N, C-alpha and C positions, 0 to 999 in steps of 0.2 A: 561255147564251152559247155561241158556236160558235167553234172554233179554225180559223185559217187559217195555213197554212205557205207562206211565200214562198220559193221556191227561188232560189239564186244563178243569175245569168245563164249561168254556165258549168257548171251542174249537168248531169251526164250522165243519159241515160235510165235507166241502171242504178241511179243514186243515187235517182232519183224512184221507180222500181219497188220498191226496197228500203224506202223510206219508206212506200209504200202497203202493202206486206206487213206491216211492223211495226204500222201503225195497225190494219189488219184483224185481225191476231193479237190485238190488245187488245179486239176485239169491236166496233170502230167501222167505219162505212162511209166511203168517200172519194169526193169529187167532184174530178175532175182537170181543170184548165183549162190547156191548153198554148198559149201565145201565141208570137208571133214572137221576143220577147226574154226572156220569163220564164214559168215554170210556177208555178201556184198550186194547192195541195192544200187542199180544204176537208174538215175532219173532221166527219162526220155523227153526231149523237147527243149525249148529255149529256156535254160535255167538261169539266165542272167538276171531275172527279176526275183529269184528266190533268195531268201535270207539264210545263208549258211549257218549263222549263229543259232537260229531257231532250231534247225535240225541237229546241230552239235549238242544242244542242251537236252534233247529228247532221250528218254529212257532207252537204254540198249545200244546207243550210238557211241562208238569209240572215236571216230573222226569223220570229218567231211572233207573230201578232196575233189579236185576238178581235173578234167581232161581238156587240154587246150590244143587247138589247131591240129587235131588228129593224132596227138601224141598222148601216150599214157605214162604217168609217173606216179606210182603208188608205193607205199611202204606198208606191208601187211605182216604183222607178227615179226618184225625185225628183218624181213626180206624185202629188198628193193626190186620193184618191177618197173621196167621202162622200155620204151620203143614205140614205133608207129602202131596205130590201131591195126589189129589183124595179125600182129606178130607180138612176141613177148620175149624179153630178155630178163631172166631172173638171176639175181646175184645176192648171195648171202653175206 
């Protein structure tokens, strides 16, 4: 499983960089996707040992979600995103 951190819309670049530093300090890589309205951080590596509650309580984090078995299921700003990794089905 892979961990995804959805940042709050008003999260500052400083908050995002602090989260990236914390994740990297734990030995994980980070894939950062900055959109017009929201930033998403993907934690790279075996995230089964990470405490989702720890990240959920961090400043700037809206929610923590997981990708399971090559499937993506997210809700971003009221929009549901689902499907196999590499494809995307967006439904409002």
